[in-house]
C-alpha positions in Angstrom: 1.0 -1.8 -23.6 -1.8 -1.7 -25.6 -4.7 -0.2 -23.0 -5.4 -0.9 -19.6 -8.4 -4.0 -18.3 -11.3 -3.2 -16.8 -13.0 0.1 -15.7 -9.4 1.6 -15.7 -8.9 2.4 -12.1 -5.6 0.5 -11.6 -2.7 2.1 -10.8 0.5 0.3 -11.2 3.3 1.1 -9.7 7.0 1.4 -12.2 8.8 0.7 -9.4 12.6 0.9 -11.3 11.2 3.7 -13.9 11.4 1.1 -16.8 8.0 1.6 -18.7 8.6 5.3 -18.4 10.6 5.9 -21.7 7.7 3.9 -22.7 5.5 6.2 -22.0 7.1 9.4 -22.3 10.3 9.4 -23.3 11.1 10.8 -20.1 13.4 9.3 -17.8 12.3 8.1 -14.0 13.8 7.1 -11.3 10.2 5.0 -10.5 6.6 6.5 -11.6 2.5 5.6 -10.5 0.7 5.1 -13.8 -3.4 6.1 -13.4 -6.3 6.5 -15.7 -9.1 8.1 -15.5 -7.9 10.0 -12.2 -8.9 13.6 -14.0 -8.3 15.6 -10.3 -4.8 14.2 -9.9 -4.0 15.5 -13.8 -5.2 18.7 -13.1 -3.6 19.5 -10.1 -0.2 17.6 -10.8 0.7 18.6 -14.4 4.4 19.3 -14.1 4.6 15.7 -12.1 1.8 13.8 -13.6 1.9 13.8 -17.8 0.0 12.4 -20.5 1.4 10.0 -22.7 3.3 11.1 -25.6 0.5 9.1 -27.3 -2.3 8.7 -25.1 -4.8 6.2 -27.3 -2.0 3.4 -26.6 -1.7 4.7 -22.9 -6.5 5.0 -22.6 -5.6 8.9 -21.7 -2.9 7.4 -19.0 -1.0 9.8 -16.9 2.5 8.7 -15.4 2.7 10.7 -12.2 6.7 10.7 -11.2 8.9 9.6 -7.6 7.1 13.3 -6.1 3.7 12.3 -5.5 2.3 8.8 -4.3 -1.2 7.4 -5.1 -3.3 5.3 -2.9 -6.7 3.8 -3.6 -8.9 4.2 -0.1 -11.7 1.4 0.0 -14.9 2.2 2.2 -16.6 -0.7 3.1 -19.7 -1.3 5.0 -20.7 1.9 5.3 -24.3 1.8 7.8 -26.4 2.5 7.6 -26.5 2.5 4.0 -29.2 5.1 2.9 -27.0 7.3 5.3 -24.5 7.5 2.4 -27.2 6.6 -0.7 -26.9 9.3 -3.4 -24.7 11.7 -1.1 -21.5 13.3 -2.6 -18.5 11.8 -1.4 -16.0 15.1 -0.7 -12.3 15.1 -0.9 -9.2 16.8 -0.1 -5.3 16.7 -0.7 -3.9 17.1 2.3 -0.4 18.7 2.5 1.2 16.4 4.8 
């Protein structure tokens, strides 16, 4: 794999672990590859290591089966001006 495409906000689900050996030489039952989610890499260093060759994977991390990543979209927030230039605060929940 030579680079992720687009804005690098992709979430790639490796359901059978076939990418894990190529990614960092570690065998996993399954995993999730993400790029540009620095908060995930920082707080899950043991479960979400970087690639052996980061430049080939656009500095992505691969989380093992113990970490579940999901994308959340917010649409049609009304009125728009209420949310314009407002910082979003996100907290990881334990359950």
